[in-house]
Each structure stands twice: as C-alpha cells, then as structure tokens.
DRENDO-1510 file (C-alpha; in Angstrom, 1 decimal, always signed):
<recs>
REC; n; res; u; v; w
REC; 1; MET; -32.1; +101.2; -27.1 .
REC; 2; LEU; -33.4; +98.1; -28.3 .
REC; 3; ASP; -30.0; +97.4; -29.8 .
REC; 4; ALA; -28.4; +98.2; -26.5 .
REC; 5; ALA; -30.8; +95.9; -24.7 .
REC; 6; LYS; -30.2; +93.2; -27.3 .
REC; 7; ASN; -26.4; +93.7; -26.9 .
REC; 8; GLY; -26.8; +93.6; -23.1 .
REC; 9; ALA; -28.9; +90.5; -23.3 .
REC; 10; ASN; -26.5; +89.0; -25.7 .
REC; 11; ALA; -23.6; +89.9; -23.4 .
REC; 12; ASN; -25.4; +88.4; -20.5 .
REC; 13; ILE; -26.1; +85.3; -22.4 .
REC; 14; VAL; -22.5; +85.1; -23.6 .
REC; 15; GLY; -21.3; +85.6; -20.0 .
REC; 16; LYS; -23.6; +82.9; -18.8 .
REC; 17; MET; -22.4; +80.6; -21.5 .
REC; 18; ALA; -18.8; +81.3; -20.7 .
REC; 19; ALA; -19.5; +80.5; -17.0 .
REC; 20; LEU; -21.2; +77.3; -18.1 .
REC; 21; ASP; -18.2; +76.4; -20.3 .
REC; 22; GLU; -15.9; +77.0; -17.3 .
REC; 23; ASP; -18.1; +74.9; -15.1 .
REC; 24; PHE; -18.2; +72.2; -17.8 .
REC; 25; GLU; -14.4; +72.2; -18.2 .
REC; 26; THR; -14.0; +72.1; -14.4 .
REC; 27; ALA; -16.5; +69.3; -14.1 .
REC; 28; SER; -15.0; +67.5; -17.0 .
REC; 29; LYS; -11.5; +67.7; -15.4 .
REC; 30; GLU; -12.9; +66.6; -12.0 .
REC; 31; TYR; -14.7; +63.8; -13.8 .
REC; 32; ASP; -11.5; +62.8; -15.7 .
REC; 33; SER; -9.5; +62.8; -12.4 .
REC; 34; SER; -12.2; +60.9; -10.6 .
REC; 35; ASP; -12.1; +58.4; -13.5 .
REC; 36; GLU; -8.4; +57.9; -13.0 .
REC; 37; ALA; -8.9; +57.7; -9.3 .
REC; 38; MET; -11.6; +55.1; -9.8 .
REC; 39; GLU; -9.4; +53.1; -12.1 .
REC; 40; ASN; -6.5; +53.3; -9.6 .
REC; 41; LEU; -8.9; +52.3; -6.8 .
REC; 42; VAL; -10.1; +49.3; -8.9 .
REC; 43; ALA; -6.5; +48.3; -9.8 .
REC; 44; ALA; -5.5; +48.5; -6.1 .
REC; 45; ARG; -8.5; +46.4; -5.1 .
REC; 46; VAL; -7.7; +43.8; -7.8 .
REC; 47; ALA; -4.1; +43.8; -6.7 .
REC; 48; ASN; -5.2; +43.3; -3.0 .
REC; 49; LYS; -7.5; +40.5; -4.0 .
REC; 50; ARG; -4.7; +38.8; -5.9 .
REC; 51; LYS; -2.4; +39.2; -3.0 .
REC; 52; GLU; -5.1; +37.8; -0.6 .
REC; 53; LYS; -5.8; +34.9; -3.0 .
REC; 54; LYS; -2.0; +34.1; -3.2 .
REC; 55; GLN; -1.8; +34.3; +0.6 .
REC; 56; GLN; -4.9; +32.1; +1.0 .
REC; 57; MET; -3.5; +29.6; -1.5 .
REC; 58; SER; -0.1; +29.6; +0.3 .
REC; 59; ASP; -1.9; +29.0; +3.6 .
REC; 60; GLU; -4.0; +26.2; +2.1 .
REC; 61; LYS; -0.9; +24.6; +0.5 .
REC; 62; LEU; +0.9; +24.7; +3.9 .
REC; 63; LYS; -2.2; +23.1; +5.6 .
REC; 64; PHE; -2.3; +20.5; +2.8 .
REC; 65; GLU; +1.4; +19.7; +3.2 .
REC; 66; ARG; +1.1; +19.5; +7.0 .
REC; 67; ARG; -1.9; +17.2; +6.7 .
REC; 68; ASN; +0.0; +15.0; +4.2 .
REC; 69; ARG; +3.0; +14.8; +6.6 .
REC; 70; GLU; +0.7; +13.8; +9.4 .
REC; 71; ARG; -1.1; +11.3; +7.2 .
REC; 72; GLU; +2.2; +9.7; +6.2 .
REC; 73; MET; +3.3; +9.5; +9.8 .
REC; 74; ARG; +0.0; +7.8; +10.7 .
REC; 75; LEU; +0.4; +5.4; +7.8 .
REC; 76; ALA; +4.0; +4.6; +8.8 .
REC; 77; LYS; +2.8; +3.8; +12.3 .
REC; 78; ALA; +0.0; +1.7; +11.0 .
REC; 79; ARG; +2.4; -0.2; +8.7 .
REC; 80; GLU; +4.7; -0.8; +11.7 .
REC; 81; ARG; +1.9; -2.1; +13.8 .
REC; 82; ILE; +0.8; -4.4; +11.0 .
REC; 83; GLU; +4.3; -5.7; +10.4 .
REC; 84; LYS; +4.8; -6.2; +14.1 .
REC; 85; LYS; +1.5; -8.1; +14.3 .
REC; 86; LYS; +2.5; -10.3; +11.4 .
REC; 87; ASP; +5.9; -11.0; +12.9 .
REC; 88; GLU; +4.2; -11.9; +16.2 .
REC; 89; GLU; +1.7; -14.2; +14.5 .
REC; 90; ALA; +4.5; -15.9; +12.5 .
REC; 91; ALA; +6.5; -16.4; +15.7 .
REC; 92; LYS; +3.4; -17.8; +17.5 .
REC; 93; ALA; +2.6; -20.1; +14.6 .
REC; 94; GLU; +6.2; -21.3; +14.5 .
REC; 95; GLN; +6.1; -22.0; +18.3 .
REC; 96; GLU; +2.8; -23.9; +17.9 .
REC; 97; ARG; +4.3; -25.9; +15.1 .
REC; 98; LEU; +7.4; -26.8; +17.1 .
REC; 99; LYS; +5.2; -27.7; +20.1 .
REC; 100; ALA; +3.0; -29.9; +17.9 .
REC; 101; LYS; +6.1; -31.6; +16.6 .
REC; 102; GLU; +7.4; -32.2; +20.1 .
REC; 103; SER; +4.1; -33.5; +21.4 .
REC; 104; VAL; +3.4; -36.1; +18.7 .
REC; 105; LYS; +4.3; -39.6; +19.9 .
REC; 106; LEU; +4.7; -41.7; +16.7 .
REC; 107; ASP; +6.6; -44.8; +16.0 .
REC; 108; MET; +9.9; -43.4; +14.7 .
REC; 109; SER; +11.4; -46.6; +13.4 .
REC; 110; LYS; +12.8; -46.5; +9.9 .
REC; 111; ALA; +10.1; -48.8; +8.6 .
REC; 112; ALA; +7.3; -46.7; +10.1 .
REC; 113; ARG; +8.8; -43.5; +8.8 .
REC; 114; VAL; +9.1; -45.0; +5.3 .
REC; 115; GLU; +5.5; -46.3; +5.4 .
REC; 116; ARG; +4.2; -42.9; +6.5 .
REC; 117; ALA; +6.3; -41.1; +3.8 .
REC; 118; TYR; +5.0; -43.4; +1.1 .
REC; 119; SER; +1.4; -43.0; +2.3 .
REC; 120; TRP; +1.8; -39.2; +2.0 .
REC; 121; TYR; +3.5; -39.6; -1.4 .
REC; 122; SER; +0.4; -41.4; -2.6 .
REC; 123; ARG; -2.0; -38.8; -1.0 .
REC; 124; MET; -0.1; -36.0; -2.7 .
REC; 125; ALA; -0.6; -37.5; -6.2 .
REC; 126; MET; +3.0; -38.7; -6.5 .
REC; 127; PRO; +5.0; -35.5; -6.6 .
REC; 128; THR; +8.8; -35.3; -7.3 .
REC; 129; ARG; +11.2; -35.6; -4.4 .
REC; 130; ASP; +11.9; -31.8; -4.2 .
REC; 131; LYS; +8.2; -30.8; -4.4 .
REC; 132; MET; +7.3; -33.4; -1.8 .
REC; 133; LYS; +10.0; -32.1; +0.5 .
REC; 134; GLU; +8.6; -28.5; +0.1 .
REC; 135; ARG; +5.1; -29.6; +0.9 .
REC; 136; VAL; +6.1; -31.8; +3.9 .
REC; 137; GLU; +8.2; -29.0; +5.4 .
REC; 138; PHE; +5.0; -27.0; +6.1 .
REC; 139; MET; +2.9; -30.0; +7.3 .
REC; 140; PRO; +2.0; -30.2; +11.0 .
REC; 141; ALA; +4.0; -32.7; +13.1 .
REC; 142; SER; +0.8; -34.7; +13.6 .
REC; 143; ALA; +1.1; -35.9; +10.0 .
REC; 144; GLY; +4.1; -37.9; +11.2 .
REC; 145; VAL; +6.4; -37.2; +8.2 .
REC; 146; THR; +9.5; -34.9; +7.9 .
REC; 147; PRO; +11.6; -33.9; +4.9 .
REC; 148; ASP; +14.2; -36.4; +6.1 .
REC; 149; ASP; +11.6; -39.2; +5.8 .
REC; 150; VAL; +11.1; -38.3; +2.2 .
REC; 151; ASP; +14.7; -39.2; +1.5 .
REC; 152; LEU; +14.1; -42.7; +2.9 .
REC; 153; LEU; +11.8; -43.6; +0.0 .
REC; 154; PRO; +13.3; -45.6; -2.9 .
REC; 155; TRP; +13.4; -42.7; -5.5 .
REC; 156; ASN; +14.7; -43.2; -9.0 .
REC; 157; ALA; +18.0; -41.5; -9.9 .
REC; 158; ARG; +16.5; -38.2; -10.8 .
REC; 159; GLY; +14.0; -38.1; -7.9 .
REC; 160; THR; +11.0; -37.9; -10.2 .
REC; 161; PHE; +9.1; -41.0; -8.8 .
REC; 162; VAL; +9.3; -43.7; -6.2 .
REC; 163; SER; +9.8; -47.3; -7.4 .
REC; 164; VAL; +6.7; -49.3; -6.3 .
REC; 165; ALA; +8.6; -52.6; -6.7 .
REC; 166; ALA; +11.4; -51.4; -4.5 .
REC; 167; MET; +8.9; -50.1; -1.9 .
REC; 168; MET; +7.2; -53.5; -1.8 .
REC; 169; ARG; +10.5; -55.2; -1.4 .
REC; 170; MET; +11.4; -52.9; +1.5 .
REC; 171; ASN; +8.1; -53.6; +3.2 .
REC; 172; ARG; +8.5; -57.4; +3.0 .
REC; 173; THR; +12.1; -57.4; +4.2 .
REC; 174; SER; +11.7; -54.8; +6.9 .
REC; 175; PHE; +9.0; -56.8; +8.8 .
REC; 176; GLN; +10.5; -60.3; +8.5 .
REC; 177; PRO; +12.7; -61.4; +11.3 .
REC; 178; GLY; +16.3; -62.2; +10.4 .
REC; 179; LYS; +16.3; -60.2; +7.2 .
REC; 180; ASP; +18.4; -57.1; +6.5 .
REC; 181; GLY; +15.7; -54.6; +7.4 .
REC; 182; ASP; +15.3; -51.8; +9.8 .
REC; 183; ALA; +17.7; -51.8; +12.7 .
REC; 184; ASP; +15.1; -50.0; +14.8 .
REC; 185; SER; +12.3; -52.5; +14.1 .
REC; 186; ASP; +11.1; -54.9; +16.7 .
REC; 187; SER; +12.3; -58.3; +15.4 .
REC; 188; ASP; +12.7; -61.1; +17.9 .
</recs>
C-alpha cells in the first residue's frame, strides 16, 4: 500500500508538473506574443514620431520660407524708399545748385572770368586742365568759376599747366585802354 501511495503521490506530482508545464508553455507563448506586440507597438510609435517630426519640420520649413519671402518684400520696399529718398535729395541738391548759380551776381567779363579761374587754379595746387574742369563742375556758383572759364586760361598744348608769363601778359593787356584785350571790359 505504501507503494500504491507512493505511486499515487508520484502520479499526483507528475500531474501537477504536467499542468505547470502546460501553464509555463501557455505563459511563455503569451509572453512571446506580448513581446512581439510590444515590439510592434514600439515600432509604430517610432514611425509615428518620425512622421510627426517630418510634419513638424515641413511646417517649420514652410514658416521659414514664408518669413523669408516677407523679409525680402520688406527689404525691397526699404530699398525702394532709400533709392527714392536719394533721388529726391539729388534733385533737391541740383535745384539748389542751379538756384545758387542763377542768384550769384558776379562780373562776367572775360578778364574777370580769367582772373577768377586763375585764382582757383592756384588754390587747387595747379591741376591739369581736365582735372580742374572736373573739380570746377561740382563747385557752387558762388565760387564764380565754370568749366568754360577754365578753357580761357593760357594752357600749354597738352593742358598740363598754365603759362604764368602768358597770364601776366593777358592781365596787363586786358586792363589797358586801347589794347587788344577783353571786348567786355570797361575801357574808355
């Protein structure tokens, strides 16, 4: 009977062990399937995150491009305003320059014009004819000299300097009555 009890106990133990094995296999299968499910869930979340990140980057890129277009438009308008302002200032300066030239009452006789041109020639450190014309062109009318006056000076053949001797001769003859001088001069 002891053997029978041992066999019964062994059978009972074997039965319990078989049930535990089944439970273990079932639990193991469920665990394996839950592992796959978990992996699938993680993969889906990662994919969603990537998709969201792409969408976010696309939205940010569109916002950036829109802001750049708006900025370019603002800059273009600012450039136009600046250019318009410069043009207005240049036109205003030109008008003032013309008004100043008109308002100056100077002796416009040939001798006076030559004298003023020679005076400016000396003040400018004796430039060449072309350089002096460039400088005189931008001088105010109140200076009393024009680019045409520069041509009245006795320049050498190449226009590099004014002959001082010829200038002195011009001065002596232009102010003496009866000499071939300036037709505009007051000689009685």
